[in-house]
N, C-alpha and C positions, 0 to 999 in steps of 0.2 A: 407770337400766338395771340389771338382776339381771345376776349373774355367775351362770354355769353352768357345770358339770362332770359326771365320771361316773367311778364305781369298779368296775373289775374286778377282781376275784379269781380265780386259777385255782388249782388244787391238782394238781399230778403226783407229790406223795411217791410214790416205789416203783413207778410205774407202767412205768418204761421196763426192768425188768427180762425182756425177752422170752422169755430161755431158760429163766429158771426160771417162766415162767406154765403151769400146766398144763392147760388149754383151747385150741384153736384160734385159737377167738374170743377171750380175751385174750392170746395172742402177736401175734393183728393188730391189736388194741387197742395194746398197746405199740411195733410197729412203727410204728404210724401216728405216736403219740406222741414217739417218737425221731426220725420224719420231720420231726416239726412244730417239736420241740428244735432240729433242725438246721438249719432253714430260718431259727427266731427267732435263732439264732446267729450265722448270715450276716449276718441283717438288722442288729444290734447293730453287729457290725462297719462295715459302710457306715454307720451312725449316727456312730460314731465315726471314721470318717474323713471325712465329710459328704456323703457318696454318694448318699444314701437317695433313692429315688424311687417314683412310684404302681405300679409293677410291684413292687416285694417287698409289696405286702399280698397279693397273690395267692399267696405262695409256702408257705402253710403255715397251719395251721387256728389256730395263735398268733398267727401275724402280720395274721390277718384280725380277730380281737379285739382287739391290743394297736396296732395301726397307729394308730390318732389320737391315743390318749395317748402313741406316741414319737414320730409328726409336732410334736405339741403340745410335750412337753419334758415331761411331766407321768406318768411312768412312774418305779414305784420299784419294783426286783426284790427277793424275799426267795431266798438259796438258803441252802438245807440238806441238811447232810451227817450222814452215819452214821455212829456212831465205831466202828464193830466192824469189826475187820482183815479179816474177808472182802467188806467191800463197800469197803477200801482205795482201787480202782479207780474208782471211779463216784463217791467223794468226791475225789480230786484231781482228776475231770472239771469236778466241780461247781465245784469252790474255780479251777480257770484260764480256768471262762468267767466267774465272780462278776469274779475280778482285771481279766480284760479291758473287763467292764463299768464299771468303776471308774473308767478312763480318758475315758468320755463326759460331756462336757459339753456341756446346753444351755440354753437361757434357756425359764421356762416361758410361754405364752402365753394371757395371757387373753382369755374370750370372754364378749360383755356382748349379751344381746338386751333389745329393749325391751320393757315390760310390757305 
């Protein structure tokens, strides 16, 4: 049997600053990213409580991309913060989400396929 896996990397650094985005398209993209981050945050809280179900896959773009990894227990998240004082609010929200994610306990499921 062969073990298979996948790696998904997403970088959203700085994209969530909707009010400071100079274009309408940029503000729309920032709003969509914020909505997707909010949905991912709710999904991760459900994982923590053991309440995740298939309907959570459709709750945002990030959920759609990361759902299989979340269900298989094979997700690692990296949270980055900006040390500047004018970004303190965003950094606190990021650290708060990261702290809640630390409580998620899952067992990695391996998938084996015949060669």
